[in-house]
Structure formats: C-alpha cells, structure tokens
Backbone bond lengths (Angstrom), bond angles and torsions (degrees), N, CA, C in turn:
res aa  C-N    CA-C-N  psi(-1)  N-CA   C-N-CA  omega(-1)  CA-C   N-CA-C  phi
1 M - - - 1.448 - - 1.526 108.12 -
2 N 1.342 117.41 128.78 1.457 118.23 178.47 1.519 111.03 -89.67
3 R 1.339 115.49 172.66 1.464 121.37 -175.16 1.523 112.12 -60.71
4 R 1.316 117.44 -42.12 1.463 121.22 -176.75 1.526 110.34 -63.71
5 H 1.345 117.34 -46.50 1.454 120.43 -179.67 1.527 111.40 -65.35
6 F 1.308 117.59 -37.55 1.454 121.96 178.76 1.519 110.10 -60.65
7 L 1.305 117.68 -47.23 1.455 121.02 -175.63 1.515 113.02 -75.11
8 S 1.313 118.31 -29.15 1.459 120.07 -174.60 1.526 112.17 -60.69
9 G 1.311 118.91 -31.29 1.442 120.32 -178.34 1.508 114.34 -110.59
10 V 1.326 118.75 2.09 1.451 119.85 -171.49 1.515 114.18 -111.63
11 A 1.323 117.61 -44.72 1.452 118.00 -169.32 1.518 112.35 -149.49
12 T 1.316 114.12 159.80 1.458 120.34 174.88 1.515 108.73 -136.66
13 G 1.336 116.09 167.76 1.460 121.60 174.97 1.508 113.92 63.47
14 A 1.351 115.11 -142.17 1.463 121.55 -175.88 1.522 111.14 -62.92
15 C 1.308 117.24 -34.57 1.471 120.69 178.59 1.527 110.46 -61.73
16 A 1.330 115.94 -42.09 1.467 119.86 178.87 1.516 110.84 -62.85
17 L 1.330 116.96 -40.02 1.459 120.93 -179.72 1.526 110.76 -61.80
18 V 1.332 117.11 -44.25 1.460 121.05 179.05 1.521 110.22 -64.34
19 L 1.329 117.20 -46.92 1.464 120.10 179.68 1.524 111.34 -62.44
20 W 1.335 116.97 -41.57 1.470 121.68 179.61 1.520 110.37 -56.86
21 Q 1.333 116.58 -42.85 1.458 120.62 -177.44 1.522 112.00 -69.42
22 L 1.328 118.26 -24.03 1.458 121.70 -179.61 1.523 113.49 -83.19
23 L 1.318 116.52 -21.51 1.459 119.76 -179.09 1.525 110.43 -74.78
24 P 1.331 118.12 150.94 1.465 120.29 -179.14 1.524 111.25 -65.16
25 E 1.314 115.20 144.82 1.464 121.62 176.67 1.520 109.81 -72.88
26 P 1.338 117.53 145.32 1.461 118.91 173.81 1.525 109.80 -67.63
27 A 1.310 116.24 157.21 1.462 120.19 178.30 1.523 109.57 -60.30
28 E 1.323 116.82 142.67 1.455 120.99 179.90 1.529 109.64 -63.19
29 A 1.310 114.30 136.25 1.467 120.09 -177.78 1.524 110.40 -68.42
30 A 1.306 115.50 146.23 1.462 121.08 174.17 1.523 106.90 -91.34
31 Y 1.297 117.28 132.73 1.458 121.64 -178.78 1.518 109.47 -113.23
32 P 1.339 117.30 149.08 1.462 120.75 -178.32 1.531 113.77 -62.76
33 F 1.346 117.49 -27.48 1.462 121.31 -179.15 1.522 108.17 -115.43
34 T 1.328 116.59 116.99 1.462 120.43 -179.95 1.521 110.23 -134.02
35 L 1.313 114.81 148.50 1.462 123.07 174.59 1.523 107.68 -137.54
36 S 1.307 116.39 159.31 1.460 120.00 173.45 1.531 108.06 -72.83
37 D 1.315 116.68 164.14 1.462 120.28 178.12 1.534 110.71 -57.78
38 A 1.317 116.79 -42.19 1.472 120.39 179.30 1.530 111.20 -62.17
39 Q 1.332 116.73 -39.79 1.466 120.19 178.30 1.533 111.72 -66.68
40 W 1.341 117.01 -39.86 1.467 119.97 176.65 1.521 110.39 -61.73
41 R 1.332 116.59 -44.87 1.474 120.18 -179.20 1.524 111.52 -61.74
42 K 1.323 116.58 -36.48 1.463 120.76 179.62 1.530 111.23 -72.81
43 K 1.317 117.47 -37.48 1.463 122.96 -175.91 1.531 112.75 -74.61
44 L 1.329 116.95 -38.01 1.459 121.58 -171.40 1.526 112.83 -102.27
45 S 1.313 116.07 154.43 1.473 120.42 170.79 1.527 107.30 -66.84
46 P 1.331 118.02 161.65 1.469 119.13 179.44 1.536 113.37 -55.72
47 W 1.331 117.47 -42.78 1.469 119.28 179.84 1.524 111.56 -69.64
48 A 1.313 117.67 -41.18 1.466 120.32 178.15 1.527 109.90 -61.76
49 Y 1.316 118.06 -38.95 1.462 121.54 177.50 1.530 109.93 -62.55
50 K 1.335 117.21 -47.52 1.469 120.92 -179.47 1.530 111.38 -58.77
51 V 1.333 116.65 -41.23 1.459 120.31 -178.56 1.530 111.00 -75.28
52 L 1.325 116.98 -56.99 1.466 120.69 -174.28 1.530 113.92 -66.64
53 R 1.322 117.94 -38.83 1.462 120.53 -172.90 1.530 113.66 -104.41
54 Q 1.361 117.84 -18.58 1.467 120.01 -177.50 1.529 112.75 -122.89
55 Q 1.315 117.73 10.92 1.463 124.07 176.05 1.531 114.14 59.79
56 A 1.324 117.70 31.79 1.464 120.41 174.82 1.529 109.17 -76.31
57 T 1.319 115.86 171.38 1.464 122.13 176.55 1.515 108.53 -125.63
58 E 1.327 116.31 130.00 1.462 119.09 177.51 1.528 108.98 -71.37
59 Y 1.328 116.28 160.38 1.449 121.43 178.55 1.524 109.91 -69.03
60 P 1.333 117.71 144.31 1.472 119.77 179.53 1.526 111.31 -62.36
61 D 1.317 115.12 151.32 1.466 123.63 176.69 1.525 114.18 61.98
62 T 1.343 117.77 22.82 1.464 119.95 179.09 1.521 113.03 -104.98
63 S 1.322 117.91 -15.68 1.460 120.00 -176.16 1.523 111.95 -91.11
64 P 1.335 116.99 128.58 1.469 119.62 173.71 1.536 112.04 -60.98
65 L 1.326 117.55 -23.51 1.465 120.25 179.94 1.529 112.26 -68.09
66 N 1.324 116.63 -20.48 1.458 119.18 176.37 1.532 110.55 -64.60
67 R 1.328 116.88 -29.53 1.467 122.29 -179.62 1.531 112.64 -101.36
68 E 1.315 117.57 10.34 1.472 121.85 179.52 1.520 109.12 -80.21
69 H 1.357 116.23 120.75 1.467 120.25 -177.05 1.526 112.99 -124.46
70 R 1.321 117.40 5.39 1.466 119.50 178.42 1.526 110.76 -75.89
71 A 1.321 115.30 159.83 1.463 120.65 173.81 1.524 108.70 -70.14
72 G 1.330 116.46 140.31 1.456 119.91 179.17 1.509 112.04 161.08
73 L 1.337 114.59 -163.97 1.464 121.72 -176.92 1.519 111.04 -124.78
74 F 1.324 115.11 143.54 1.463 122.83 174.81 1.526 106.74 -103.83
75 S 1.336 116.17 127.91 1.466 122.41 -176.10 1.511 110.85 -121.48
76 C 1.325 116.45 162.03 1.462 122.55 176.48 1.532 109.25 -66.40
77 A 1.313 116.79 130.42 1.464 121.39 178.43 1.525 111.38 -70.74
78 G 1.321 117.78 -16.20 1.454 120.74 -179.30 1.512 114.48 -88.61
79 C 1.334 116.73 -37.50 1.471 118.55 -173.01 1.529 114.22 -135.69
80 D 1.316 118.23 2.79 1.467 123.54 178.28 1.528 114.67 71.16
81 Q 1.332 118.12 11.69 1.470 120.73 174.55 1.530 108.47 -60.44
82 K 1.314 117.73 130.19 1.462 121.41 175.57 1.523 107.98 -71.43
83 L 1.348 116.26 127.19 1.457 121.56 -172.41 1.527 114.58 -111.69
84 F 1.338 116.13 -50.34 1.457 121.38 -173.07 1.523 110.36 -138.71
85 S 1.317 115.13 145.91 1.462 121.57 172.23 1.523 108.46 -92.50
86 S 1.325 116.16 146.97 1.463 120.03 175.65 1.526 111.20 -61.96
87 K 1.320 117.28 -19.60 1.470 121.23 179.15 1.525 112.08 -65.70
88 T 1.340 117.45 -21.62 1.461 120.13 -179.47 1.530 112.40 -104.61
89 K 1.320 117.62 5.45 1.467 121.57 -179.67 1.520 109.61 -80.62
90 F 1.326 116.46 143.18 1.462 120.94 175.89 1.523 109.35 -147.51
91 D 1.324 116.24 160.89 1.462 121.35 179.01 1.523 108.41 -88.22
92 S 1.319 115.85 106.24 1.458 121.38 -177.49 1.524 111.97 -86.29
93 G 1.336 117.21 -12.68 1.451 120.29 -177.55 1.517 113.80 75.75
94 T 1.328 117.08 10.68 1.467 121.09 -176.74 1.525 113.13 -93.00
95 G 1.335 116.98 -19.31 1.456 119.83 -176.58 1.517 113.59 98.83
96 W 1.333 117.77 1.44 1.459 122.23 177.27 1.523 109.44 -125.80
97 P 1.329 118.22 148.57 1.464 120.12 175.53 1.534 109.37 -57.83
98 S 1.325 116.27 130.92 1.460 120.79 -176.50 1.522 111.01 -128.71
99 F 1.317 114.82 145.79 1.461 122.81 -176.55 1.523 108.44 -137.39
100 W 1.340 117.10 151.41 1.459 118.45 177.38 1.530 112.42 -95.60
101 A 1.335 118.10 -5.75 1.472 120.20 175.80 1.523 110.06 -165.03
102 P 1.334 117.75 143.04 1.464 121.40 172.74 1.524 109.95 -85.00
103 L 1.312 115.84 169.87 1.463 120.48 170.98 1.537 108.14 -69.30
104 P 1.329 118.13 155.25 1.474 120.45 -179.34 1.537 112.28 -56.30
105 K 1.320 115.56 131.97 1.467 124.71 175.72 1.529 113.71 59.05
106 A 1.333 117.80 21.57 1.466 121.61 -177.55 1.516 113.30 -86.31
107 V 1.329 116.87 -31.13 1.457 120.58 -175.65 1.519 110.82 -129.20
108 G 1.316 114.36 162.86 1.449 122.25 171.88 1.516 107.99 -126.54
109 T 1.313 116.57 169.14 1.463 120.41 178.87 1.521 109.94 -132.98
110 S 1.323 114.97 157.52 1.456 121.73 175.46 1.521 108.70 -153.64
111 R 1.318 116.35 164.52 1.463 121.44 178.39 1.523 109.59 -74.87
112 D 1.330 115.41 139.53 1.459 122.08 177.41 1.525 107.56 -127.32
113 L 1.326 116.43 118.83 1.462 122.01 179.06 1.521 111.10 -110.14
114 G 1.333 117.08 18.29 1.451 122.27 -172.23 1.514 116.29 -60.49
115 L 1.312 119.69 -29.04 1.461 121.68 -179.22 1.523 111.80 -106.06
116 G 1.329 117.23 18.55 1.443 120.70 179.68 1.522 113.17 79.50
117 E 1.312 116.34 9.81 1.457 121.54 175.74 1.516 108.10 -134.71
118 V 1.316 116.33 156.78 1.460 120.20 -179.65 1.525 108.50 -84.25
119 R 1.329 115.84 119.86 1.464 122.24 174.97 1.521 107.52 -127.35
120 T 1.322 116.20 166.23 1.456 120.87 178.08 1.520 108.94 -107.23
121 E 1.335 115.44 111.55 1.460 122.16 178.34 1.525 109.09 -78.55
122 V 1.321 115.84 143.74 1.462 122.16 174.92 1.520 107.59 -111.37
123 H 1.324 116.52 130.28 1.460 120.62 178.33 1.529 109.74 -131.93
124 C 1.311 115.79 158.34 1.456 122.30 177.90 1.529 109.46 -66.64
125 A 1.318 116.21 131.45 1.463 120.07 -179.73 1.525 112.63 -71.54
126 R 1.319 117.64 -17.31 1.471 120.32 -177.56 1.523 112.74 -91.02
127 C 1.366 117.52 -43.00 1.470 119.40 -176.45 1.527 113.55 -117.71
128 G 1.323 117.47 -7.81 1.458 120.43 179.91 1.509 114.22 81.15
129 G 1.329 118.10 3.95 1.462 121.35 -178.78 1.520 112.38 -62.53
130 H 1.336 115.93 139.46 1.463 122.49 178.21 1.523 109.42 -70.51
131 L 1.335 115.87 126.72 1.466 120.94 -179.46 1.520 112.46 -107.78
132 G 1.312 117.26 -35.03 1.453 121.87 -176.79 1.515 109.98 159.86
133 H 1.339 116.54 -144.19 1.456 121.90 -178.41 1.521 110.17 -137.83
134 V 1.315 116.43 159.16 1.464 121.73 176.14 1.526 108.22 -117.39
135 F 1.349 114.58 137.97 1.457 122.16 -178.06 1.528 109.47 -127.04
136 D 1.316 116.18 160.95 1.465 122.27 -177.55 1.532 112.57 -95.31
137 D 1.319 117.85 34.70 1.464 120.59 -179.45 1.529 112.18 -124.32
138 G 1.308 116.65 30.65 1.464 121.59 -178.68 1.516 112.63 -92.18
139 P 1.325 116.10 179.31 1.470 121.16 -178.37 1.532 111.98 -80.97
140 R 1.290 115.06 173.10 1.469 121.78 172.80 1.513 107.72 -67.91
141 P 1.281 120.96 152.57 1.455 125.50 10.91 1.523 114.63 -90.48
142 T 1.336 119.89 -11.65 1.465 120.40 -173.76 1.525 113.84 -94.95
143 G 1.327 117.28 -26.85 1.457 120.23 -174.26 1.515 112.90 76.05
144 K 1.332 116.75 8.37 1.469 121.85 -178.39 1.531 110.37 -101.66
145 R 1.332 115.29 149.50 1.463 121.99 171.83 1.523 107.52 -125.64
146 Y 1.328 115.63 102.70 1.460 121.71 174.43 1.522 106.09 -83.11
147 C 1.311 116.04 100.28 1.465 123.54 -176.07 1.534 107.09 -93.13
148 M 1.335 116.40 103.55 1.459 121.43 -169.62 1.530 112.26 -107.71
149 N 1.314 115.26 150.13 1.458 121.69 171.91 1.514 107.64 -79.02
150 G 1.324 117.12 121.59 1.457 120.63 -179.81 1.509 113.26 -61.33
151 V 1.335 117.38 -34.85 1.470 121.25 -178.96 1.524 111.44 -66.28
152 A 1.319 117.58 -16.59 1.457 121.95 179.33 1.523 112.03 -86.73
153 M 1.355 116.12 -2.39 1.461 120.02 -176.14 1.514 111.50 -130.71
154 A 1.311 114.45 163.11 1.466 123.38 171.85 1.524 106.85 -125.92
155 F 1.325 117.29 152.54 1.455 121.29 -179.79 1.521 109.92 -114.82
156 S 1.335 115.72 135.69 1.457 122.16 175.04 1.536 107.79 -121.47
157 P 1.339 117.51 115.21 1.465 118.79 178.93 1.519 111.19 -66.52
158 A 1.342 115.54 151.52 1.470 121.42 -179.73 1.514 110.87 -73.09
C-alpha cells in the first residue's frame, strides 16, 4: 500500500499530515541527467544551487525572467531541459515567473510538506532540479499556475 492510498481512506486535515510524515518515503527517482554534488556546485551559481538542489525559493520580484515578454523557451538552468513556452507565460502578480502549462514531459511533480502544508512541488523531469510549485489558481485553459523560480531557468529567445 502506498502513502497516497493509505491516506485517502484513513485521515484528513492535520491528522493526515502527521500520518503522511510517518510513512516511509518513496525511493528517490533516477533522472537521465545526474551530477555529483561537487559538480552541481561548480556548474550553478550559489542561488541556482540553493534553489535547484536544496529546494530554496528566490525572493519575489528579483528575477529578470519575471519581466521577460519575448517569444521563446524557458529551460532548466541545471540541464538545459526545455520546460515552458513563452506562449503559456502570464503575469500572476506574485513576483515569480508564472505559466499555465509546461511543455509535454518537461516537468514532474511531488508532494511538498516543507511549510507545514501540502503543496505540489514542480521539478525538472531530466535532472530532478526544484523549479517551484504549481497551484490551482491560474488562468484558462488549465486553471494552473506554475510559479517558478527564475534562477532555476534560462531563457532562449525564438
């Protein structure tokens, strides 16, 4: 029985959070692109390392990518995986680059309980780097808001 199935019929609210934390973690996913910790530190800026490899969050309104409005693609700063098209970017007013959909098979998601609440973390499908979180308050057509850390991405104009 996995964690999700266990909780779906057993508990809700704070009780579910406590039970979730007691259940064993799933095995860490294997990603097609991997580097040692030393290689990641050498490849990435200090802030990009903190975000991509340690799940930190950059300060709002600090990323130039939040103000990027040209046509093009947003890629993972760690492995160059293409993540989002500028066609799905929108101004969410949150201070972070936001998108209503990723490119096909570009990202993965997992549960994040880091702030004492259940959120959905978004990570790069190629290297596993932490990109940000996805919320259900975005625009049509998906209703999703992929709230990404700009330091975790690079932009390539079309």
